[in-house]
C-alpha positions as CSV (number, residue, x, y, z in Angstrom):
1,M,-63.1,3.5,9.5
2,V,-63.4,3.4,13.3
3,S,-63.3,7.3,13.4
4,S,-66.0,7.7,10.8
5,A,-68.2,5.0,12.6
6,R,-67.9,6.9,15.8
7,L,-69.1,10.1,14.1
8,F,-72.1,8.2,12.7
9,I,-72.9,6.6,16.1
10,D,-72.6,10.0,17.8
11,M,-74.8,11.7,15.2
12,Y,-77.6,9.1,15.4
13,M,-77.5,9.0,19.2
14,K,-77.7,12.8,19.3
15,C,-80.8,12.7,17.0
16,G,-82.4,10.1,19.2
17,C,-82.1,7.4,16.6
18,V,-80.8,4.8,19.0
19,D,-81.7,1.8,16.8
20,T,-79.8,3.1,13.8
21,A,-76.8,4.0,16.0
22,L,-76.7,0.4,17.3
23,E,-77.0,-1.0,13.8
24,V,-73.8,0.9,12.9
25,F,-72.1,-0.2,16.1
26,N,-73.1,-3.9,15.8
27,G,-71.9,-3.9,12.2
28,L,-68.3,-3.0,13.1
29,E,-65.5,-5.5,13.0
30,E,-63.1,-3.3,15.0
31,R,-64.2,-1.1,17.9
32,G,-61.9,1.5,19.4
33,I,-62.3,3.3,22.7
34,S,-64.0,6.3,21.0
35,T,-66.6,4.0,19.4
36,W,-67.3,2.4,22.7
37,N,-67.6,5.7,24.4
38,A,-70.0,7.1,21.8
39,T,-72.2,4.0,22.3
40,V,-72.0,3.9,26.1
41,F,-72.7,7.7,26.4
42,G,-75.3,7.7,23.7
43,L,-77.4,4.9,25.2
44,A,-77.2,6.6,28.6
45,M,-78.1,10.0,27.1
46,N,-81.2,8.5,25.6
47,G,-82.3,6.9,28.8
48,F,-81.3,3.3,28.1
49,C,-79.2,3.1,31.3
50,K,-79.3,-0.7,31.7
51,E,-78.1,-1.1,28.1
52,S,-75.4,1.5,28.7
53,F,-74.1,-0.5,31.7
54,E,-74.2,-3.7,29.7
55,K,-72.1,-2.0,26.9
56,F,-69.6,-0.8,29.6
57,T,-69.2,-4.4,30.8
58,E,-69.0,-5.7,27.3
59,M,-66.3,-3.2,26.5
60,E,-64.3,-4.4,29.6
61,N,-64.7,-8.0,28.6
62,S,-63.5,-7.3,25.1
63,G,-60.2,-6.0,26.5
64,V,-60.7,-2.3,25.9
65,L,-59.9,-0.2,29.0
66,P,-62.3,2.6,29.9
67,N,-60.9,6.1,30.2
68,E,-62.0,9.3,31.9
69,V,-64.5,10.0,29.1
70,T,-66.1,6.6,29.6
71,F,-66.6,7.1,33.3
72,L,-67.9,10.6,32.7
73,G,-70.6,9.1,30.4
74,V,-71.6,6.5,32.9
75,L,-71.7,8.9,35.8
76,L,-73.1,11.9,33.9
77,V,-76.2,10.3,32.5
78,A,-76.7,6.6,33.4
79,C,-76.2,7.0,37.2
80,R,-77.2,10.6,37.5
81,H,-80.5,10.3,35.6
82,S,-81.5,6.9,36.9
83,G,-80.9,7.6,40.6
84,L,-78.6,4.6,40.9
85,V,-76.7,5.8,43.9
86,D,-74.9,2.6,44.9
87,E,-73.9,2.0,41.3
88,G,-72.6,5.5,41.0
89,R,-70.5,5.2,44.1
90,Q,-69.1,1.9,42.8
91,Y,-68.1,3.3,39.4
92,F,-66.6,6.4,41.0
93,K,-64.5,4.2,43.4
94,A,-63.6,1.8,40.5
95,M,-62.4,4.7,38.4
96,I,-60.0,5.8,41.2
97,H,-58.8,2.5,42.7
98,N,-59.2,0.0,39.8
99,Y,-58.1,2.1,36.8
100,N,-56.0,4.8,38.6
101,I,-57.9,7.6,36.8
102,E,-58.0,10.8,38.8
103,P,-61.5,12.4,38.8
104,N,-61.8,15.9,37.5
105,I,-64.3,18.5,38.5
106,K,-66.9,17.1,36.0
107,H,-66.7,13.6,37.6
108,Y,-67.2,15.1,41.1
109,G,-70.0,17.3,39.8
110,C,-71.8,14.2,38.5
111,V,-71.6,12.4,41.8
112,V,-72.7,15.5,43.7
113,D,-75.7,15.8,41.3
114,L,-76.4,12.0,41.7
115,L,-76.5,12.3,45.5
116,S,-78.5,15.6,45.4
117,R,-81.2,14.1,43.1
118,A,-81.5,11.1,45.5
119,G,-82.1,13.5,48.4
120,L,-78.7,12.8,50.1
121,L,-78.0,16.5,50.4
122,R,-75.7,16.3,53.5
123,E,-73.5,13.7,51.8
124,A,-73.4,15.8,48.6
125,E,-72.3,18.9,50.6
126,E,-69.6,16.9,52.4
127,L,-68.3,15.6,49.0
128,I,-68.1,19.2,47.7
129,K,-66.1,20.2,50.8
130,S,-63.7,17.2,50.3
131,M,-63.0,18.0,46.6
132,P,-59.2,18.6,45.9
133,M,-60.2,21.5,43.7
134,A,-62.5,24.5,44.1
135,P,-66.1,23.5,43.3
136,D,-67.5,25.4,40.3
137,V,-70.9,27.1,40.3
138,A,-72.5,24.1,38.4
139,T,-71.6,21.8,41.2
140,W,-73.1,24.1,43.8
141,G,-76.0,24.7,41.5
142,A,-76.9,21.0,41.4
143,L,-77.2,21.0,45.2
144,L,-79.2,24.2,45.1
145,G,-81.7,22.7,42.7
146,A,-82.1,19.6,44.9
147,C,-82.6,21.8,48.0
148,K,-85.6,23.3,46.3
149,K,-86.9,19.9,45.2
150,Y,-86.7,18.3,48.7
151,G,-87.7,21.4,50.7
152,E,-84.3,21.8,52.4
153,N,-84.9,25.5,52.4
154,E,-82.4,26.5,55.0
155,I,-79.5,24.9,53.1
156,G,-81.0,26.2,49.9
157,E,-81.2,29.8,51.0
158,R,-77.6,29.7,52.3
159,I,-76.2,28.2,49.0
160,G,-78.5,30.3,46.9
161,R,-77.5,33.6,48.4
162,N,-73.8,32.6,48.0
163,L,-74.3,31.7,44.4
164,V,-76.2,34.9,43.6
165,E,-73.3,36.8,45.0
166,L,-70.7,34.7,43.0
167,E,-72.7,34.8,39.8
168,P,-74.9,37.8,39.9
169,K,-75.7,37.5,36.1
170,H,-76.7,33.8,36.3
171,D,-80.5,33.8,35.7
172,G,-80.9,30.2,36.9
173,F,-79.7,30.8,40.4
174,H,-82.0,33.8,40.8
175,V,-84.9,31.7,39.7
176,L,-84.1,28.8,42.1
177,L,-83.6,31.1,45.0
178,S,-86.8,32.9,44.1
179,N,-88.6,29.5,44.0
180,I,-87.3,28.6,47.4
181,Y,-88.5,31.9,48.9
182,A,-91.9,31.4,47.2
183,L,-92.3,27.8,48.6
184,K,-91.7,29.3,52.1
185,G,-94.2,32.0,51.4
186,K,-91.5,34.7,51.6
187,W,-93.0,37.0,49.0
188,D,-91.2,40.1,50.2
189,E,-87.9,38.3,49.6
190,V,-89.2,37.2,46.2
191,M,-90.0,40.8,45.2
192,E,-86.6,42.0,46.6
193,L,-84.8,39.4,44.5
194,R,-86.8,40.3,41.4
195,G,-85.9,43.9,42.0
196,M,-82.2,42.9,42.2
197,V,-82.6,41.1,38.9
198,K,-84.0,44.2,37.2
199,R,-81.3,46.5,38.7
200,Q,-78.5,44.1,37.5
201,R,-80.2,43.6,34.2
202,V,-80.1,39.8,34.5
203,V,-81.7,38.3,31.3
204,K,-83.7,35.2,31.9
205,V,-83.4,32.8,29.0
206,P,-87.0,31.9,27.9
207,G,-87.9,28.3,27.5
208,C,-88.2,27.5,23.8
209,S,-89.4,24.2,22.2
210,M,-88.7,23.5,18.5
211,M,-90.0,21.0,16.0
212,E,-89.1,20.6,12.4
213,F,-91.9,19.8,10.0
214,D,-91.9,19.9,6.2
215,G,-88.4,21.5,6.1
216,V,-89.4,24.3,8.5
217,V,-88.4,24.7,12.2
218,H,-91.3,25.8,14.3
219,E,-90.5,27.5,17.6
220,F,-92.8,27.8,20.6
221,L,-92.4,29.9,23.7
222,A,-94.4,29.5,26.9
223,G,-97.8,31.1,26.4
224,D,-97.1,31.7,22.8
225,S,-100.0,32.7,20.6
226,T,-98.3,33.9,17.4
227,H,-98.1,30.6,15.4
228,P,-100.1,30.7,12.2
229,R,-101.9,27.5,13.2
230,M,-102.7,28.7,16.7
231,K,-106.4,28.0,16.5
232,E,-105.8,24.4,15.6
233,I,-103.1,24.1,18.3
234,E,-105.5,25.6,20.9
235,K,-108.1,23.1,19.9
236,M,-105.6,20.2,20.4
237,L,-104.5,21.7,23.7
238,D,-108.1,21.5,24.9
239,E,-108.3,17.9,23.7
240,M,-105.0,17.0,25.4
241,A,-106.2,18.6,28.7
242,S,-109.5,16.7,28.5
243,K,-107.8,13.3,27.9
244,L,-105.2,14.0,30.6
245,K,-107.9,14.7,33.2
246,E,-109.8,11.6,32.1
247,D,-106.7,9.6,32.8
248,G,-106.5,11.0,36.3
249,Y,-103.6,13.5,35.6
250,Q,-103.2,16.2,38.2
251,P,-101.1,19.2,37.2
252,N,-97.9,19.6,39.3
253,T,-98.1,23.3,40.2
254,T,-95.2,23.2,42.7
255,D,-92.7,24.6,40.1
256,V,-95.0,27.6,39.3
257,A,-93.5,30.0,41.8
258,F,-96.0,32.9,41.5
259,D,-98.4,34.3,44.1
260,I,-101.5,33.5,42.1
261,K,-104.5,31.2,42.4
262,E,-104.1,27.5,41.9
263,E,-106.4,27.4,38.8
264,E,-104.3,30.1,37.2
265,K,-101.2,28.1,37.8
266,E,-102.8,25.1,36.1
267,S,-103.7,27.1,33.0
268,S,-100.1,28.4,32.8
269,L,-98.8,24.8,32.9
270,Y,-101.0,23.8,30.0
271,R,-99.3,26.5,27.9
272,H,-95.7,25.5,28.5
273,S,-93.6,25.4,25.3
274,E,-93.3,21.6,25.3
275,K,-97.0,21.1,25.4
276,L,-97.5,23.7,22.6
277,A,-94.9,21.8,20.5
278,V,-96.5,18.4,21.2
279,A,-99.9,19.8,20.2
280,F,-98.5,21.0,17.0
281,G,-96.9,17.6,16.4
282,L,-100.2,15.9,16.9
283,I,-102.0,18.1,14.4
284,S,-99.3,18.2,11.8
285,T,-97.9,14.6,11.7
286,S,-99.4,11.1,11.5
287,P,-98.4,7.7,12.9
288,P,-95.9,6.0,12.8
289,M,-93.9,9.2,12.4
290,P,-92.5,10.1,15.8
291,I,-92.9,13.6,17.2
292,R,-89.4,14.9,17.8
293,I,-89.0,18.1,19.9
294,M,-85.9,20.0,21.0
295,K,-85.9,22.3,24.1
296,N,-83.2,24.7,25.1
297,L,-83.8,24.2,28.8
298,R,-84.6,21.2,31.0
299,I,-88.1,19.8,30.6
300,C,-90.2,20.5,33.7
301,S,-91.6,17.6,35.8
302,D,-95.2,18.4,34.9
303,C,-94.5,18.3,31.1
304,H,-92.6,15.1,31.5
305,A,-95.5,13.4,33.3
306,A,-98.0,14.8,30.8
307,A,-96.0,13.7,27.8
308,K,-95.9,10.1,29.1
309,I,-99.7,10.1,29.3
310,I,-100.2,11.9,26.0
311,S,-97.9,9.4,24.2
312,R,-100.1,6.5,25.5
313,V,-103.6,7.9,25.0
314,F,-102.8,9.3,21.5
315,Q,-100.7,6.2,20.6
316,R,-97.8,8.3,19.4
317,E,-94.1,8.1,19.9
318,I,-92.8,11.3,21.4
319,V,-89.1,12.2,21.7
320,I,-88.1,15.3,23.6
321,R,-84.5,16.3,23.8
322,D,-83.8,18.9,26.5
323,R,-80.6,20.6,27.5
324,Q,-79.3,17.5,29.2
325,L,-80.7,14.3,27.6
326,F,-83.4,12.7,25.5
327,H,-86.7,11.7,26.9
328,H,-88.4,8.8,25.0
329,F,-92.1,8.2,25.5
330,T,-93.7,5.0,24.3
331,R,-90.7,3.1,25.7
332,C,-92.1,-0.3,25.0
333,M,-91.8,0.3,21.2
334,L,-88.2,1.5,21.5
335,M,-87.2,-1.4,23.8
336,Y,-88.7,-3.9,21.2
337,R,-86.6,-2.3,18.5
338,L,-83.5,-2.6,20.6
339,L,-84.2,-6.3,21.3
340,V,-84.7,-7.0,17.6
341,I,-81.4,-5.2,16.6
342,T,-79.5,-7.1,19.3
343,L,-80.8,-10.5,18.3
344,Y,-80.3,-9.8,14.7
345,S,-76.7,-8.7,15.3
346,Q,-76.1,-12.0,17.2
347,N,-77.6,-14.1,14.4
348,K,-80.3,-15.4,16.7
349,F,-83.2,-15.0,14.2
350,M,-84.4,-18.1,12.5
351,V,-84.7,-17.6,8.7
352,S,-87.3,-19.9,7.1
């Protein structure tokens, strides 16, 4: 029973149906470690980090000891994606000293990513150097991405060049290093790197956003114009752009690393695959049906900011699952559902 419940919780969490997953969890009489892990990890993956921490504490209070998977869930998503540096350090220390669990490379990678995202790049680099095992490219890659974000171009260039040499076929490292060069205005280096990419036949995975509607999966690539309802989508894109500007939205063009004019960068942002999928969702579905989108890569910062505004001005719930976690927009609606489910499970509703 516990095993099947874990599968259901995991399935619903991975579909972004947090309320349904919690209904299953709250209805269980017995809860094993795998069930707790699925819930702690699932809440964190969907962005409900406070609730994830609360479930972790509840698990400890119930007498179930966390294991390495539990700590990976807390560090991987809850701390890493909330920027809770102090909490992350505390959980990492508790894992070692309180529970005698030896961290593996994934745990170290999570803390490095957490520190990197918070701009603590020197501390992150020192932690990498202190690891008892050789750091993998993902760990170095997390630091490289943060160097680009925080403008630490000297560190970024050094790490980027090393990673390109270690993983010459990894498209992401070439892109990050190219972006760092572009931010410094080193267009000769950008062109040299692009030439290297061509010579080594590095294939860049294109960003693709998908949405299922009426039993059919619709796929969108950045700048795509092949969808049969493209005219309607274009019209909705224009409406989205108009409402975004009315709301004071300013396109974030810092991630568009091309030597082109600013207005051209803005127009390319408006045709990112996420925005195309959202536009299709708006014309093909009606409230209260949520718009659910899957993306094969990480959502860009501009699309994240735009989706938040679009959700509010169009009064639609939007759920975008990227390569790492879910992004829920119209959070107040989801938080209300979680509150109702929690109170109901604790028999705190008055029935007249």
